[in-house]
C-alpha positions in Angstrom: 60.7 67.7 18.9 58.4 66.6 16.1 54.8 65.5 16.1 52.3 64.5 13.4 48.6 65.2 13.8 45.9 63.7 11.6 43.2 66.4 11.0 39.8 66.8 9.6 38.6 69.1 6.7 41.9 69.5 4.9 41.0 69.9 1.3 43.6 72.0 -0.7 46.6 74.3 -0.7 44.5 77.2 0.6 43.8 75.1 3.7 47.5 74.2 4.0 48.5 77.8 3.8 46.2 78.9 6.5 47.3 76.0 8.8 51.0 76.8 8.2 50.5 80.5 8.9 48.6 79.7 12.1 51.1 77.3 13.4 54.1 79.5 12.6 52.7 82.2 14.9 53.8 80.0 17.8 57.4 81.0 18.8 58.0 77.3 19.6 57.3 76.1 16.0 60.3 75.9 13.7 58.5 74.2 10.8 55.1 72.9 9.8 54.6 70.5 6.9 51.1 69.8 5.6 50.3 66.6 3.7 47.0 67.1 1.9 46.6 63.6 0.6 47.1 62.1 4.1 45.3 64.9 6.0 48.3 65.3 8.4 50.3 68.1 9.8 53.8 67.5 11.0 55.1 70.2 13.4 58.7 70.6 14.3 59.0 72.6 17.5 61.0 73.4 20.6 59.1 72.4 23.7 57.6 69.3 25.4 54.5 67.1 25.0 52.4 69.7 26.8 52.9 72.1 23.9 51.2 69.8 21.4 47.8 70.5 22.9 48.2 74.2 22.1 48.8 73.2 18.5 45.7 71.0 18.4 43.6 73.8 19.9 44.9 76.2 17.2 44.1 73.8 14.5 40.6 73.3 15.8 40.1 77.0 16.1 41.0 77.3 12.4 38.4 74.6 11.5 40.9 71.7 11.3 40.4 69.6 14.4 42.3 66.4 15.2 40.7 63.4 13.4 37.6 62.2 15.1 36.7 65.6 16.6 34.8 67.2 13.7 31.5 69.2 13.9 29.4 71.2 11.4 30.7 74.4 12.9 34.4 73.3 12.5 33.7 72.2 8.9 32.2 75.6 8.2 35.2 77.4 9.8 37.5 75.3 7.5 35.8 76.7 4.4 36.4 80.2 5.6 40.1 79.4 6.5 40.5 77.7 3.1 39.3 80.8 1.3 41.6 83.1 3.3 44.5 80.8 2.5 43.8 80.9 -1.2 43.5 84.7 -1.2 46.6 85.2 1.0 49.0 82.3 0.5 52.4 81.8 2.1 55.2 82.8 -0.1 58.2 80.5 0.4 61.7 82.1 0.3 
């Protein structure tokens, strides 16, 4: 299956790296594509519709909630996640 989620606080490749790492920790996820200009995350996974809420919860815990669900706390978390993603980016093979 594939789902696209519009998120808040996505600013740069550091954010994208953190998001991708976080989502790829799920055994069900086979790919995660982040579109910075559209603030969307497209997740390819094995599972059903119920699995999508787990992804949304993970995104929110990283500071990137689904569009319309932002708060100051989540915005602050996104800055930390962004910095971590810049320091420790994903290296594509």
